[in-house]
BALOBA-1460 file (C-alpha; in Angstrom, 3 decimals):
// residues 253
<rec num="1" residu="m" x="101.828" y="29.291" z="179.929"/>
<rec num="2" residu="a" x="103.782" y="26.351" z="181.320"/>
<rec num="3" residu="a" x="103.481" y="23.219" z="179.241"/>
<rec num="4" residu="a" x="102.243" y="20.131" z="181.053"/>
<rec num="5" residu="v" x="103.224" y="16.671" z="179.892"/>
<rec num="6" residu="v" x="100.300" y="14.276" z="180.137"/>
<rec num="7" residu="a" x="100.700" y="10.664" z="179.065"/>
<rec num="8" residu="v" x="98.692" y="7.579" z="179.893"/>
<rec num="9" residu="a" x="99.838" y="4.071" z="179.025"/>
<rec num="10" residu="v" x="97.150" y="1.880" z="177.521"/>
<rec num="11" residu="g" x="97.534" y="-1.859" z="177.852"/>
<rec num="12" residu="l" x="94.992" y="-3.030" z="175.295"/>
<rec num="13" residu="v" x="95.252" y="-5.997" z="172.980"/>
<rec num="14" residu="g" x="94.606" y="-5.227" z="169.328"/>
<rec num="15" residu="c" x="92.709" y="-7.456" z="166.964"/>
<rec num="16" residu="s" x="95.221" y="-9.562" z="165.056"/>
<rec num="17" residu="s" x="92.774" y="-11.323" z="162.753"/>
<rec num="18" residu="t" x="93.133" y="-10.751" z="159.036"/>
<rec num="19" residu="v" x="89.555" y="-11.906" z="158.339"/>
<rec num="20" residu="d" x="87.349" y="-9.124" z="157.010"/>
<rec num="21" residu="l" x="84.611" y="-8.194" z="159.470"/>
<rec num="22" residu="d" x="81.603" y="-5.965" z="159.051"/>
<rec num="23" residu="p" x="82.618" y="-2.416" z="160.016"/>
<rec num="24" residu="p" x="81.367" y="-1.385" z="163.457"/>
<rec num="25" residu="k" x="78.452" y="1.031" z="163.622"/>
<rec num="26" residu="p" x="79.289" y="4.508" z="164.962"/>
<rec num="27" residu="g" x="76.478" y="4.250" z="167.498"/>
<rec num="28" residu="a" x="78.130" y="1.197" z="169.051"/>
<rec num="29" residu="m" x="81.497" y="2.971" z="169.335"/>
<rec num="30" residu="l" x="80.504" y="5.699" z="171.783"/>
<rec num="31" residu="l" x="81.249" y="6.025" z="175.466"/>
<rec num="32" residu="a" x="78.596" y="4.455" z="177.652"/>
<rec num="33" residu="p" x="76.758" y="7.000" z="179.816"/>
<rec num="34" residu="t" x="78.074" y="5.080" z="182.839"/>
<rec num="35" residu="a" x="81.637" y="5.895" z="181.711"/>
<rec num="36" residu="l" x="81.084" y="9.654" z="181.918"/>
<rec num="37" residu="p" x="83.162" y="11.580" z="184.456"/>
<rec num="38" residu="s" x="81.673" y="12.241" z="187.864"/>
<rec num="39" residu="g" x="79.223" y="15.136" z="187.715"/>
<rec num="40" residu="f" x="78.320" y="14.674" z="184.034"/>
<rec num="41" residu="t" x="74.880" y="13.448" z="182.956"/>
<rec num="42" residu="a" x="74.036" y="12.345" z="179.419"/>
<rec num="43" residu="t" x="71.761" y="14.668" z="177.449"/>
<rec num="44" residu="a" x="69.610" y="13.929" z="174.408"/>
<rec num="45" residu="t" x="71.201" y="15.292" z="171.217"/>
<rec num="46" residu="t" x="70.785" y="13.875" z="167.714"/>
<rec num="47" residu="v" x="73.409" y="14.063" z="164.981"/>
<rec num="48" residu="a" x="71.126" y="16.378" z="162.994"/>
<rec num="49" residu="e" x="70.757" y="18.698" z="165.987"/>
<rec num="50" residu="l" x="74.515" y="18.753" z="166.491"/>
<rec num="51" residu="a" x="75.177" y="19.571" z="162.831"/>
<rec num="52" residu="a" x="72.534" y="22.311" z="162.848"/>
<rec num="53" residu="a" x="73.904" y="23.833" z="166.059"/>
<rec num="54" residu="n" x="77.411" y="23.885" z="164.575"/>
<rec num="55" residu="a" x="76.407" y="25.353" z="161.207"/>
<rec num="56" residu="g" x="75.796" y="28.945" z="162.317"/>
<rec num="57" residu="p" x="78.977" y="29.423" z="164.382"/>
<rec num="58" residu="l" x="81.066" y="27.739" z="161.669"/>
<rec num="59" residu="a" x="79.643" y="30.013" z="158.970"/>
<rec num="60" residu="e" x="80.350" y="33.084" z="161.104"/>
<rec num="61" residu="a" x="83.854" y="31.871" z="161.941"/>
<rec num="62" residu="a" x="84.641" y="31.517" z="158.245"/>
<rec num="63" residu="h" x="84.370" y="35.309" z="157.846"/>
<rec num="64" residu="t" x="85.735" y="36.515" z="161.184"/>
<rec num="65" residu="p" x="89.243" y="38.034" z="161.074"/>
<rec num="66" residu="v" x="91.847" y="35.756" z="162.681"/>
<rec num="67" residu="v" x="95.489" y="36.609" z="163.375"/>
<rec num="68" residu="p" x="97.603" y="34.856" z="162.161"/>
<rec num="69" residu="a" x="95.407" y="34.495" z="159.074"/>
<rec num="70" residu="d" x="96.605" y="30.947" z="158.362"/>
<rec num="71" residu="c" x="95.231" y="29.781" z="161.717"/>
<rec num="72" residu="r" x="91.535" y="29.889" z="160.865"/>
<rec num="73" residu="p" x="90.089" y="26.473" z="161.873"/>
<rec num="74" residu="t" x="88.892" y="24.416" z="158.903"/>
<rec num="75" residu="a" x="88.580" y="20.783" z="160.031"/>
<rec num="76" residu="d" x="85.292" y="21.254" z="161.901"/>
<rec num="77" residu="a" x="83.612" y="22.781" z="158.861"/>
<rec num="78" residu="g" x="84.879" y="19.994" z="156.634"/>
<rec num="79" residu="l" x="83.454" y="17.358" z="158.969"/>
<rec num="80" residu="n" x="80.167" y="19.037" z="159.887"/>
<rec num="81" residu="g" x="78.786" y="18.850" z="156.354"/>
<rec num="82" residu="r" x="79.209" y="15.060" z="156.368"/>
<rec num="83" residu="l" x="77.314" y="14.370" z="159.570"/>
<rec num="84" residu="d" x="74.157" y="12.285" z="159.272"/>
<rec num="85" residu="d" x="72.509" y="9.422" z="161.122"/>
<rec num="86" residu="d" x="73.971" y="6.817" z="158.766"/>
<rec num="87" residu="t" x="77.604" y="7.832" z="159.156"/>
<rec num="88" residu="a" x="77.857" y="9.378" z="162.626"/>
<rec num="89" residu="a" x="76.739" y="9.053" z="166.229"/>
<rec num="90" residu="v" x="77.079" y="11.376" z="169.187"/>
<rec num="91" residu="l" x="76.888" y="11.251" z="172.968"/>
<rec num="92" residu="t" x="76.516" y="14.577" z="174.725"/>
<rec num="93" residu="a" x="76.594" y="15.305" z="178.433"/>
<rec num="94" residu="r" x="76.362" y="18.208" z="180.814"/>
<rec num="95" residu="s" x="77.775" y="19.038" z="184.236"/>
<rec num="96" residu="s" x="77.068" y="22.069" z="186.381"/>
<rec num="97" residu="d" x="79.689" y="24.094" z="184.510"/>
<rec num="98" residu="a" x="80.694" y="22.248" z="181.318"/>
<rec num="99" residu="t" x="79.499" y="20.371" z="178.254"/>
<rec num="100" residu="l" x="80.928" y="17.153" z="176.799"/>
<rec num="101" residu="s" x="80.626" y="15.606" z="173.349"/>
<rec num="102" residu="n" x="81.830" y="12.212" z="172.098"/>
<rec num="103" residu="l" x="81.420" y="11.971" z="168.319"/>
<rec num="104" residu="v" x="82.238" y="8.998" z="166.090"/>
<rec num="105" residu="v" x="82.135" y="9.503" z="162.324"/>
<rec num="106" residu="a" x="82.667" y="7.003" z="159.539"/>
<rec num="107" residu="g" x="85.386" y="8.559" z="157.395"/>
<rec num="108" residu="p" x="88.431" y="10.754" z="158.013"/>
<rec num="109" residu="r" x="88.829" y="14.158" z="159.630"/>
<rec num="110" residu="d" x="91.617" y="16.489" z="158.527"/>
<rec num="111" residu="i" x="93.642" y="16.074" z="161.716"/>
<rec num="112" residu="d" x="96.706" y="17.494" z="159.946"/>
<rec num="113" residu="a" x="94.764" y="20.759" z="159.644"/>
<rec num="114" residu="d" x="93.921" y="20.622" z="163.360"/>
<rec num="115" residu="v" x="97.620" y="20.335" z="164.158"/>
<rec num="116" residu="r" x="98.601" y="23.214" z="161.842"/>
<rec num="117" residu="e" x="95.850" y="25.482" z="163.168"/>
<rec num="118" residu="h" x="96.558" y="24.959" z="166.891"/>
<rec num="119" residu="t" x="100.349" y="24.652" z="167.195"/>
<rec num="120" residu="g" x="103.466" y="26.584" z="166.192"/>
<rec num="121" residu="a" x="102.579" y="30.063" z="164.987"/>
<rec num="122" residu="c" x="98.921" y="29.204" z="165.684"/>
<rec num="123" residu="a" x="99.469" y="28.334" z="169.342"/>
<rec num="124" residu="t" x="98.012" y="31.754" z="170.181"/>
<rec num="125" residu="t" x="95.368" y="33.350" z="167.971"/>
<rec num="126" residu="r" x="93.537" y="36.672" z="168.070"/>
<rec num="127" residu="t" x="90.016" y="36.923" z="166.668"/>
<rec num="128" residu="t" x="87.990" y="40.138" z="166.425"/>
<rec num="129" residu="l" x="84.218" y="39.678" z="166.395"/>
<rec num="130" residu="t" x="82.523" y="41.768" z="163.726"/>
<rec num="131" residu="t" x="78.823" y="40.912" z="164.095"/>
<rec num="132" residu="g" x="76.218" y="40.443" z="166.805"/>
<rec num="133" residu="g" x="75.891" y="41.948" z="170.243"/>
<rec num="134" residu="r" x="79.581" y="41.462" z="170.965"/>
<rec num="135" residu="a" x="80.933" y="43.087" z="167.812"/>
<rec num="136" residu="g" x="84.321" y="44.597" z="168.545"/>
<rec num="137" residu="a" x="85.207" y="42.020" z="171.175"/>
<rec num="138" residu="v" x="88.669" y="40.474" z="170.946"/>
<rec num="139" residu="v" x="89.094" y="36.755" z="171.580"/>
<rec num="140" residu="i" x="92.560" y="35.471" z="172.499"/>
<rec num="141" residu="a" x="92.891" y="31.678" z="172.382"/>
<rec num="142" residu="e" x="96.001" y="29.991" z="173.759"/>
<rec num="143" residu="h" x="96.317" y="26.405" z="172.520"/>
<rec num="144" residu="r" x="98.536" y="23.849" z="174.189"/>
<rec num="145" residu="k" x="99.134" y="20.399" z="172.726"/>
<rec num="146" residu="l" x="98.689" y="17.542" z="175.184"/>
<rec num="147" residu="a" x="100.813" y="14.411" z="175.038"/>
<rec num="148" residu="p" x="98.610" y="11.673" z="173.555"/>
<rec num="149" residu="p" x="98.134" y="8.354" z="175.332"/>
<rec num="150" residu="v" x="100.741" y="5.677" z="174.714"/>
<rec num="151" residu="l" x="99.105" y="2.715" z="172.965"/>
<rec num="152" residu="s" x="100.245" y="-0.885" z="172.830"/>
<rec num="153" residu="g" x="101.014" y="-2.449" z="169.460"/>
<rec num="154" residu="a" x="102.806" y="0.547" z="167.953"/>
<rec num="155" residu="a" x="104.534" y="-0.162" z="164.629"/>
<rec num="156" residu="a" x="105.490" y="1.547" z="161.390"/>
<rec num="157" residu="g" x="102.478" y="3.474" z="160.134"/>
<rec num="158" residu="r" x="100.414" y="3.144" z="163.294"/>
<rec num="159" residu="l" x="100.427" y="4.567" z="166.801"/>
<rec num="160" residu="g" x="98.957" y="1.404" z="168.246"/>
<rec num="161" residu="l" x="96.015" y="-0.965" z="168.515"/>
<rec num="162" residu="v" x="92.881" y="-0.491" z="170.594"/>
<rec num="163" residu="g" x="90.625" y="-3.516" z="170.473"/>
<rec num="164" residu="r" x="89.841" y="-4.139" z="166.816"/>
<rec num="165" residu="l" x="90.934" y="-0.654" z="165.743"/>
<rec num="166" residu="t" x="94.281" y="0.496" z="164.373"/>
<rec num="167" residu="i" x="95.020" y="4.061" z="165.477"/>
<rec num="168" residu="s" x="97.106" y="5.958" z="162.926"/>
<rec num="169" residu="q" x="96.898" y="9.532" z="164.223"/>
<rec num="170" residu="m" x="95.952" y="11.411" z="167.389"/>
<rec num="171" residu="f" x="95.887" y="15.055" z="168.380"/>
<rec num="172" residu="l" x="94.801" y="16.395" z="171.766"/>
<rec num="173" residu="f" x="94.942" y="19.993" z="172.932"/>
<rec num="174" residu="r" x="93.748" y="22.430" z="175.544"/>
<rec num="175" residu="a" x="92.462" y="25.938" z="174.786"/>
<rec num="176" residu="d" x="92.475" y="28.792" z="177.309"/>
<rec num="177" residu="t" x="90.274" y="31.536" z="175.890"/>
<rec num="178" residu="t" x="89.893" y="35.155" z="176.981"/>
<rec num="179" residu="t" x="87.243" y="37.427" z="175.457"/>
<rec num="180" residu="t" x="87.567" y="41.179" z="176.038"/>
<rec num="181" residu="l" x="84.697" y="43.548" z="175.265"/>
<rec num="182" residu="p" x="85.242" y="47.135" z="174.072"/>
<rec num="183" residu="d" x="84.500" y="48.352" z="177.623"/>
<rec num="184" residu="g" x="87.475" y="46.365" z="178.938"/>
<rec num="185" residu="t" x="85.564" y="43.657" z="180.789"/>
<rec num="186" residu="t" x="86.738" y="40.101" z="180.189"/>
<rec num="187" residu="s" x="85.410" y="36.547" z="180.221"/>
<rec num="188" residu="r" x="87.510" y="33.382" z="180.354"/>
<rec num="189" residu="s" x="86.973" y="29.702" z="179.582"/>
<rec num="190" residu="v" x="88.925" y="26.439" z="179.332"/>
<rec num="191" residu="s" x="88.185" y="23.683" z="176.834"/>
<rec num="192" residu="f" x="89.731" y="20.449" z="175.576"/>
<rec num="193" residu="a" x="89.557" y="18.561" z="172.285"/>
<rec num="194" residu="g" x="90.957" y="15.255" z="171.111"/>
<rec num="195" residu="y" x="90.795" y="13.503" z="167.731"/>
<rec num="196" residu="a" x="91.908" y="10.068" z="166.565"/>
<rec num="197" residu="a" x="92.007" y="8.469" z="163.118"/>
<rec num="198" residu="a" x="91.084" y="4.786" z="163.346"/>
<rec num="199" residu="h" x="90.850" y="1.880" z="160.915"/>
<rec num="200" residu="a" x="88.765" y="-1.259" z="161.418"/>
<rec num="201" residu="p" x="89.909" y="-4.631" z="160.020"/>
<rec num="202" residu="g" x="89.260" y="-5.083" z="156.329"/>
<rec num="203" residu="s" x="89.773" y="-3.074" z="153.179"/>
<rec num="204" residu="e" x="91.043" y="0.495" z="152.965"/>
<rec num="205" residu="s" x="87.585" y="1.740" z="151.979"/>
<rec num="206" residu="a" x="85.999" y="4.690" z="153.766"/>
<rec num="207" residu="a" x="83.564" y="2.278" z="155.439"/>
<rec num="208" residu="n" x="86.410" y="0.959" z="157.594"/>
<rec num="209" residu="r" x="87.868" y="4.359" z="158.511"/>
<rec num="210" residu="f" x="86.615" y="6.306" z="161.512"/>
<rec num="211" residu="t" x="87.193" y="9.573" z="163.337"/>
<rec num="212" residu="i" x="86.825" y="9.482" z="167.111"/>
<rec num="213" residu="a" x="86.366" y="12.922" z="168.659"/>
<rec num="214" residu="l" x="86.023" y="14.068" z="172.255"/>
<rec num="215" residu="t" x="85.489" y="17.640" z="173.422"/>
<rec num="216" residu="v" x="84.921" y="19.115" z="176.869"/>
<rec num="217" residu="s" x="84.085" y="22.818" z="177.097"/>
<rec num="218" residu="g" x="83.917" y="24.741" z="180.339"/>
<rec num="219" residu="d" x="81.286" y="27.451" z="180.614"/>
<rec num="220" residu="p" x="82.734" y="30.950" z="180.174"/>
<rec num="221" residu="t" x="82.845" y="33.176" z="183.214"/>
<rec num="222" residu="g" x="80.747" y="36.296" z="183.347"/>
<rec num="223" residu="f" x="82.290" y="39.497" z="181.988"/>
<rec num="224" residu="a" x="84.036" y="41.385" z="184.754"/>
<rec num="225" residu="k" x="86.876" y="43.628" z="185.848"/>
<rec num="226" residu="p" x="89.461" y="42.810" z="186.995"/>
<rec num="227" residu="f" x="90.508" y="39.621" z="185.210"/>
<rec num="228" residu="p" x="88.028" y="36.916" z="186.399"/>
<rec num="229" residu="e" x="89.144" y="33.594" z="187.846"/>
<rec num="230" residu="v" x="88.237" y="30.574" z="185.711"/>
<rec num="231" residu="t" x="87.505" y="26.995" z="186.781"/>
<rec num="232" residu="e" x="88.808" y="24.120" z="184.654"/>
<rec num="233" residu="p" x="86.125" y="21.582" z="183.647"/>
<rec num="234" residu="m" x="88.736" y="18.883" z="184.359"/>
<rec num="235" residu="s" x="92.506" y="18.525" z="184.537"/>
<rec num="236" residu="d" x="94.741" y="17.887" z="181.531"/>
<rec num="237" residu="k" x="95.399" y="14.382" z="182.861"/>
<rec num="238" residu="g" x="91.696" y="13.792" z="183.400"/>
<rec num="239" residu="f" x="90.936" y="14.674" z="179.786"/>
<rec num="240" residu="v" x="93.616" y="12.341" z="178.429"/>
<rec num="241" residu="e" x="92.263" y="9.534" z="180.610"/>
<rec num="242" residu="l" x="88.741" y="10.200" z="179.333"/>
<rec num="243" residu="f" x="90.050" y="10.137" z="175.755"/>
<rec num="244" residu="v" x="91.510" y="6.698" z="176.483"/>
<rec num="245" residu="k" x="88.049" y="5.570" z="177.600"/>
<rec num="246" residu="a" x="86.573" y="6.906" z="174.353"/>
<rec num="247" residu="l" x="89.143" y="5.000" z="172.288"/>
<rec num="248" residu="t" x="88.534" y="1.853" z="174.319"/>
<rec num="249" residu="a" x="84.774" y="2.071" z="173.811"/>
<rec num="250" residu="a" x="85.251" y="2.513" z="170.063"/>
<rec num="251" residu="g" x="87.663" y="-0.404" z="169.838"/>
<rec num="252" residu="q" x="85.322" y="-2.784" z="171.632"/>
<rec num="253" residu="a" x="82.431" y="-2.284" z="169.204"/>
């Protein structure tokens, strides 16, 4: 798969005040529904519903064989158990062929684990489903890192400033996934994910640290022979630009 370089310059002024401020609330740091891409409409999802919906697939994934074995995703499971209405907020949306989620959580995500589990030897993974109606299916996921946006205010120890937030880490990637059933039919999908570690002005306490997450998942095609054509939910560049909007919304809270 050819690697695409996607970079967006962000000309945002960071907060230079050293006065401690109350940490922003996660609910105020989300994208506005009016900022959603064309074709997407906000849907009603609570943090509790999101955590509950994630719990089953994460538990199953923890026991599903993955090759290479060191590439089993762990960061989502580590974060999901911490989600509640006091520490997190979510905006979800739906288009005709994709879902979108913008999640802001007070506290850190293990973005280093995300990088390890989606790059290098883990750029392509093979998972064999062992339970359910699709037991025996093989899932091949090809991960491609996207160039993160270029932020203003970069300095030692930080990637840049966005409003009142200091951004210390970002990781964005695309996943092209192919699922093949034992009968040889296949289904394909394209998804994107982006994560940023942010710090609000004030102390180094967890109350001032935030994770900003954005995911866009295209609906899988039906199972078919020969290899089905897949439609991207958006372009690589479009996802990076949307991630910039998510950072901007969080920094303005």
